[in-house]
N, C-alpha and C positions, 0 to 999 in steps of 0.2 A: 504493499500500498503506499502510495506517495501522497506526503501531504506538502501542500503548498501557502506561503501565505506572503499575501500582497501588502506593502507599503509604500507612503510616497505620495500618497494624494493629496488634495487640497484645492485651495482657492487661489487662482492667479489670475492677472489683468489679461487682455487678448495682447500677444506680443512676447509674454513672459515663458516663462521655461519650468519645467518639472522633470523629476527623475524618480520613475516607479522603481522598485525592486520587487523581486519574489524570491523568498527563500525555499527550498525544496529539501526534502527528505530523501535518505537513499545511497547507497555506494554507488551506485552506478550513473549520475548524474552527468557525467561528462558525456553520455549517451544517449540522453535523453533528448528529443525533438521538442523545444519548448515554442510556445506560442503566448501572444497576447492579444486579446479581444476585447472588445469595448461594449456597451449597452447602452442607448441613451432611453430617456423616457419615453414610451410610446413606440419604441423602434424594436426590429429584431437586433441581436446581437450580432455583430460583423466583427471579422478579420481584421487585425490591423497589422501585425507583424510575427515573422518567424524566424528561428534560427535552429540550425542542426550543424553539427562540427561545425566548420567555418562559414556554411552557405546562410545566408539570411534572404528574406524576401518581406517585401510591404504590400500594404494597401495602395491604391492609386492616391489616394486622399491624403495620407501621411508621408508620401516620398519625398525625401529631401529636406524634411522637417523631423521626422523620428528617425533614432537610430537604435536597434535592438542589439543589445549582447551579453556576454558571460561571462561569471568569473568561476570556472569548474573548481578551484581551490576553496570557495567559500558556499558553493553548491546556490550560485544566487545568478540569476539574469536578470537585467536590468532596462527600461524603455526609457531613451532619454527623449524627452518633448521638447522641442522648442518651436519659436513663431506660433505660438499656440492660439487657437482661433476660438470662437465662442461655440463653434459646430463642433469642438472637439468635447466640450460637454459631456460626461458619460460616467457609468461605473466602470472600470478597467479592470479585468480577470486575467489571471495569469493560469496558463495551462502546460499538460503535460503528457507527451506521448513517449511512455518508457518503453525499452526492451522487454518482448520482442517488438519491433516498431511495425505499427500496423498501419499507421497516416491515421488514426483515430487518436482525439485526444480525452482521454481515461479521466484524467484528473483537473480537477478545476480548484481555484484558490476562492476565497469569500468575496473578493472584489474590492477594489478601492475607489472613493470617490474623485473624480476629476472636475472641478466646475471653474471655467474660463470666463471672467465677465469681459462684457464690451465698454 
């Protein structure tokens, strides 16, 4: 069982930055495929970014503004969010696809609120 704990959310003005962290349990974290998702009020949850080994991919809406990274020594994945916009306001969730990798995120964190004011 993999446990995920997000932190780093908060209130920021448009144009500002936040860094989200997600601490994961388990001895094989370096092999996890990790993702960030978000869900705004009244909307479906959407993909934001993912990282697997050194490969990353991003939703078009955040490309060039957000950066996903990981520190395997700390069992932590990060989401650096720059140039934030009011439309980035959402609950952000960390997710893990642990070995054997099946390209399904089986584990989810509790979420952290990000609010961007205009």
